[in-house]
Short mmCIF file of the C-alpha atoms (twelve columns), coordinates in Angstrom:
data_MODEL
# 
_entry.id   MODEL 
# 
loop_
_atom_site.group_PDB 
_atom_site.id 
_atom_site.type_symbol 
_atom_site.label_atom_id 
_atom_site.label_alt_id 
_atom_site.label_comp_id 
_atom_site.label_asym_id 
_atom_site.label_seq_id 
_atom_site.Cartn_x 
_atom_site.Cartn_y 
_atom_site.Cartn_z 
_atom_site.pdbx_PDB_model_num 
ATOM 1   C CA . MET A 1   11.658  47.870  -1.317 1 
ATOM 2   C CA . ASP A 2   15.089  49.418  -1.029 1 
ATOM 3   C CA . ILE A 3   16.350  50.762  2.244  1 
ATOM 4   C CA . LYS A 4   19.068  53.370  2.023  1 
ATOM 5   C CA . THR A 5   21.145  54.490  4.931  1 
ATOM 6   C CA . THR A 6   22.463  57.983  5.034  1 
ATOM 7   C CA . GLU A 7   24.764  57.561  8.008  1 
ATOM 8   C CA . LYS A 8   28.449  57.630  7.423  1 
ATOM 9   C CA . THR A 9   30.517  55.145  9.312  1 
ATOM 10  C CA . GLU A 10  34.000  55.852  10.446 1 
ATOM 11  C CA . PRO A 11  36.783  53.391  9.727  1 
ATOM 12  C CA . ALA A 12  37.847  51.165  12.574 1 
ATOM 13  C CA . GLU A 13  40.662  52.398  14.748 1 
ATOM 14  C CA . LYS A 14  44.036  51.084  13.644 1 
ATOM 15  C CA . THR A 15  46.595  50.003  16.172 1 
ATOM 16  C CA . ASP A 16  50.240  49.374  15.644 1 
ATOM 17  C CA . GLU A 17  50.369  46.549  18.145 1 
ATOM 18  C CA . ALA A 18  50.050  43.048  16.863 1 
ATOM 19  C CA . VAL A 19  47.248  41.220  18.529 1 
ATOM 20  C CA . GLU A 20  48.431  37.914  19.861 1 
ATOM 21  C CA . PRO A 21  45.929  35.172  20.435 1 
ATOM 22  C CA . GLU A 22  45.510  33.959  23.948 1 
ATOM 23  C CA . ASP A 23  47.367  30.810  24.836 1 
ATOM 24  C CA . SER A 24  44.557  28.330  24.521 1 
ATOM 25  C CA . GLY A 25  45.753  24.779  24.200 1 
ATOM 26  C CA . THR A 26  43.507  21.887  23.515 1 
ATOM 27  C CA . GLU A 27  43.655  20.536  27.032 1 
ATOM 28  C CA . PRO A 28  41.227  22.972  28.664 1 
ATOM 29  C CA . LEU A 29  38.772  22.476  25.816 1 
ATOM 30  C CA . VAL A 30  38.894  18.702  26.216 1 
ATOM 31  C CA . GLU A 31  38.488  19.039  29.969 1 
ATOM 32  C CA . ASP A 32  35.455  21.264  29.456 1 
ATOM 33  C CA . LEU A 33  33.846  18.630  27.240 1 
ATOM 34  C CA . ASP A 34  34.630  15.943  29.769 1 
ATOM 35  C CA . ASP A 35  33.023  18.052  32.506 1 
ATOM 36  C CA . ASP A 36  29.836  18.350  30.428 1 
ATOM 37  C CA . LEU A 37  29.491  14.576  30.217 1 
ATOM 38  C CA . ASP A 38  30.144  13.814  33.880 1 
ATOM 39  C CA . GLY A 39  27.474  11.452  35.188 1 
ATOM 40  C CA . ARG A 40  26.120  10.718  31.734 1 
ATOM 41  C CA . GLU A 41  27.248  8.347   29.066 1 
ATOM 42  C CA . ALA A 42  27.770  9.576   25.560 1 
ATOM 43  C CA . PRO A 43  24.963  8.348   23.309 1 
ATOM 44  C CA . ALA A 44  25.987  5.526   21.056 1 
ATOM 45  C CA . ALA A 45  25.810  6.166   17.342 1 
ATOM 46  C CA . ASP A 46  23.740  3.039   16.706 1 
ATOM 47  C CA . ALA A 47  21.504  3.169   19.790 1 
ATOM 48  C CA . GLY A 48  18.266  2.931   17.803 1 
ATOM 49  C CA . VAL A 49  19.233  0.204   15.338 1 
ATOM 50  C CA . GLY A 50  18.033  -2.735  17.428 1 
ATOM 51  C CA . ALA A 51  14.813  -0.992  18.408 1 
ATOM 52  C CA . GLY A 52  14.267  0.024   14.792 1 
ATOM 53  C CA . ALA A 53  14.750  -3.518  13.567 1 
ATOM 54  C CA . ALA A 54  12.346  -4.852  16.184 1 
ATOM 55  C CA . ALA A 55  9.771   -2.219  15.225 1 
ATOM 56  C CA . VAL A 56  10.000  -3.196  11.565 1 
ATOM 57  C CA . VAL A 57  9.682   -6.875  12.518 1 
ATOM 58  C CA . SER A 58  6.550   -6.119  14.559 1 
ATOM 59  C CA . ALA A 59  4.970   -4.250  11.644 1 
ATOM 60  C CA . ALA A 60  5.852   -7.090  9.263  1 
ATOM 61  C CA . LEU A 61  4.429   -9.711  11.627 1 
ATOM 62  C CA . GLY A 62  1.251   -7.670  11.957 1 
ATOM 63  C CA . ALA A 63  0.872   -7.433  8.183  1 
ATOM 64  C CA . VAL A 64  1.557   -11.153 7.797  1 
ATOM 65  C CA . ALA A 65  -1.037  -11.943 10.455 1 
ATOM 66  C CA . LEU A 66  -3.659  -10.039 8.470  1 
ATOM 67  C CA . THR A 67  -2.790  -11.474 5.072  1 
ATOM 68  C CA . GLY A 68  -2.110  -15.063 6.095  1 
ATOM 69  C CA . THR A 69  0.985   -17.199 6.130  1 
ATOM 70  C CA . TRP A 70  2.280   -20.242 4.344  1 
ATOM 71  C CA . THR A 71  2.305   -22.006 7.721  1 
ATOM 72  C CA . GLY A 72  -1.381  -21.235 8.178  1 
ATOM 73  C CA . LYS A 73  -2.124  -22.638 4.734  1 
ATOM 74  C CA . VAL A 74  -0.234  -25.853 5.486  1 
ATOM 75  C CA . VAL A 75  -2.033  -26.306 8.799  1 
ATOM 76  C CA . SER A 76  -5.359  -25.618 7.094  1 
ATOM 77  C CA . GLU A 77  -4.681  -28.188 4.378  1 
ATOM 78  C CA . ARG A 78  -3.667  -30.720 6.993  1 
ATOM 79  C CA . GLU A 79  -6.917  -30.196 8.899  1 
ATOM 80  C CA . THR A 80  -8.863  -30.554 5.655  1 
ATOM 81  C CA . LEU A 81  -7.131  -33.870 4.960  1 
ATOM 82  C CA . VAL A 82  -7.746  -35.109 8.502  1 
ATOM 83  C CA . GLY A 83  -11.402 -34.131 8.152  1 
ATOM 84  C CA . GLN A 84  -11.695 -36.017 4.884  1 
ATOM 85  C CA . ILE A 85  -10.165 -39.119 6.459  1 
ATOM 86  C CA . LYS A 86  -12.507 -38.926 9.458  1 
ATOM 87  C CA . THR A 87  -15.617 -38.581 7.330  1 
ATOM 88  C CA . SER A 88  -14.628 -40.962 4.510  1 
ATOM 89  C CA . GLY A 89  -16.486 -43.877 6.110  1 
ATOM 90  C CA . GLY A 90  -19.657 -41.844 6.144  1 
ATOM 91  C CA . GLY A 91  -20.919 -39.018 8.169  1 
ATOM 92  C CA . THR A 92  -23.684 -36.526 8.205  1 
ATOM 93  C CA . PRO A 93  -23.336 -33.465 6.005  1 
ATOM 94  C CA . THR A 94  -23.091 -31.279 9.100  1 
ATOM 95  C CA . GLN A 95  -20.246 -33.408 10.414 1 
ATOM 96  C CA . GLN A 96  -18.479 -33.258 7.049  1 
ATOM 97  C CA . ILE A 97  -18.762 -29.461 6.907  1 
ATOM 98  C CA . SER A 98  -17.438 -29.148 10.431 1 
ATOM 99  C CA . GLU A 99  -14.573 -31.612 10.009 1 
ATOM 100 C CA . ILE A 100 -13.453 -30.619 6.521  1 
ATOM 101 C CA . TYR A 101 -14.029 -26.867 6.442  1 
ATOM 102 C CA . GLY A 102 -14.618 -25.698 9.997  1 
ATOM 103 C CA . ASP A 103 -11.482 -27.166 11.526 1 
ATOM 104 C CA . ALA A 104 -9.343  -25.845 8.671  1 
ATOM 105 C CA . TRP A 105 -10.888 -22.390 9.074  1 
ATOM 106 C CA . HIS A 106 -10.255 -22.395 12.807 1 
ATOM 107 C CA . SER A 107 -6.670  -23.625 12.488 1 
ATOM 108 C CA . THR A 108 -5.885  -20.834 9.998  1 
ATOM 109 C CA . ALA A 109 -7.333  -18.313 12.428 1 
ATOM 110 C CA . LEU A 110 -5.245  -19.804 15.229 1 
ATOM 111 C CA . VAL A 111 -1.978  -19.597 13.270 1 
ATOM 112 C CA . ASN A 112 -2.688  -16.028 12.157 1 
ATOM 113 C CA . GLY A 113 -3.601  -15.148 15.737 1 
ATOM 114 C CA . VAL A 114 -0.218  -16.410 16.947 1 
ATOM 115 C CA . PHE A 115 1.555   -14.182 14.403 1 
ATOM 116 C CA . ALA A 116 -0.610  -11.232 15.434 1 
ATOM 117 C CA . LEU A 117 0.117   -11.831 19.111 1 
ATOM 118 C CA . LEU A 118 3.852   -11.977 18.389 1 
ATOM 119 C CA . ALA A 119 3.585   -8.677  16.505 1 
ATOM 120 C CA . LEU A 120 1.763   -7.100  19.422 1 
ATOM 121 C CA . ILE A 121 4.300   -8.338  21.986 1 
ATOM 122 C CA . VAL A 122 7.299   -7.138  19.958 1 
ATOM 123 C CA . ALA A 123 5.683   -3.746  19.301 1 
ATOM 124 C CA . VAL A 124 4.808   -3.150  22.953 1 
ATOM 125 C CA . THR A 125 8.327   -4.173  23.968 1 
ATOM 126 C CA . VAL A 126 9.801   -1.640  21.542 1 
ATOM 127 C CA . LEU A 127 7.437   1.063   22.806 1 
ATOM 128 C CA . LEU A 128 8.571   0.430   26.371 1 
ATOM 129 C CA . LEU A 129 12.259  0.906   25.500 1 
ATOM 130 C CA . PRO A 130 13.803  4.203   26.609 1 
ATOM 131 C CA . ARG A 131 15.370  6.729   24.214 1 
ATOM 132 C CA . ARG A 132 14.084  5.507   20.899 1 
ATOM 133 C CA . PRO A 133 13.953  7.692   17.774 1 
ATOM 134 C CA . ALA A 134 10.612  9.036   16.578 1 
ATOM 135 C CA . TRP A 135 10.534  6.842   13.475 1 
ATOM 136 C CA . VAL A 136 11.029  3.738   15.618 1 
ATOM 137 C CA . ARG A 137 8.108   4.746   17.799 1 
ATOM 138 C CA . ALA A 138 5.928   5.333   14.713 1 
ATOM 139 C CA . VAL A 139 6.742   1.955   13.171 1 
ATOM 140 C CA . ALA A 140 6.217   0.212   16.533 1 
ATOM 141 C CA . VAL A 141 2.810   1.859   16.890 1 
ATOM 142 C CA . ALA A 142 1.942   0.632   13.397 1 
ATOM 143 C CA . GLY A 143 3.058   -2.872  14.411 1 
ATOM 144 C CA . ALA A 144 0.954   -2.689  17.569 1 
ATOM 145 C CA . VAL A 145 -2.113  -1.551  15.627 1 
ATOM 146 C CA . LEU A 146 -1.691  -4.260  12.990 1 
ATOM 147 C CA . GLY A 147 -1.036  -6.880  15.678 1 
ATOM 148 C CA . GLY A 148 -4.045  -5.809  17.734 1 
ATOM 149 C CA . LEU A 149 -6.279  -5.811  14.684 1 
ATOM 150 C CA . GLY A 150 -4.936  -9.234  13.729 1 
ATOM 151 C CA . VAL A 151 -5.669  -10.608 17.199 1 
ATOM 152 C CA . LEU A 152 -9.233  -9.280  17.082 1 
ATOM 153 C CA . LEU A 153 -9.861  -10.673 13.608 1 
ATOM 154 C CA . SER A 154 -8.364  -14.046 14.531 1 
ATOM 155 C CA . ILE A 155 -10.529 -14.305 17.631 1 
ATOM 156 C CA . GLY A 156 -13.594 -13.384 15.625 1 
ATOM 157 C CA . THR A 157 -12.738 -15.914 12.938 1 
ATOM 158 C CA . TYR A 158 -11.918 -18.687 15.395 1 
ATOM 159 C CA . PHE A 159 -15.194 -18.305 17.274 1 
ATOM 160 C CA . ASP A 160 -17.246 -17.744 14.087 1 
ATOM 161 C CA . LEU A 161 -18.291 -14.232 15.130 1 
ATOM 162 C CA . PHE A 162 -18.122 -12.789 11.606 1 
ATOM 163 C CA . LEU A 163 -19.351 -15.718 9.535  1 
ATOM 164 C CA . SER A 164 -20.735 -18.989 10.721 1 
ATOM 165 C CA . LEU A 165 -20.144 -22.320 9.038  1 
ATOM 166 C CA . PRO A 166 -22.651 -23.152 6.336  1 
ATOM 167 C CA . THR A 167 -25.410 -25.534 7.286  1 
ATOM 168 C CA . ALA A 168 -26.454 -28.577 5.322  1 
ATOM 169 C CA . GLY A 169 -29.772 -28.374 3.541  1 
ATOM 170 C CA . SER A 170 -32.477 -30.779 4.570  1 
# 
């Protein structure tokens, strides 16, 4: 689709006088910029770095709370060992199940719940910060969701809401 113009344009008017630029030094320009910033601080170049790091930490803590931690495994193994020591002299099968498996299960849920709660606290703190970039807000929301989900799953696991301990056959 070609558009053709049929108008003729006249050449620009020529003048013999040399056009001199106005005397515009840098001082008025700098003063104008300073006037624009009166009452406000200039934003720092790295204003969102700390909030971004905290948001990433909250998301990582939330993911760790859902997948489990080495600390949770160590605490679980310790509770298993303590349960074995308590029931080594004899005990009912129900007591053995509770001491060996139940306590370990609950301690793992408790450790993961602590990580999830930390993730939730860090994420909410980041979300309450003023002037954060959009990506920081998105990662903090992800950390809050993972942390909240981790807290709910840990509570459900600790109180045996999802699966109860097995019972001994009679």
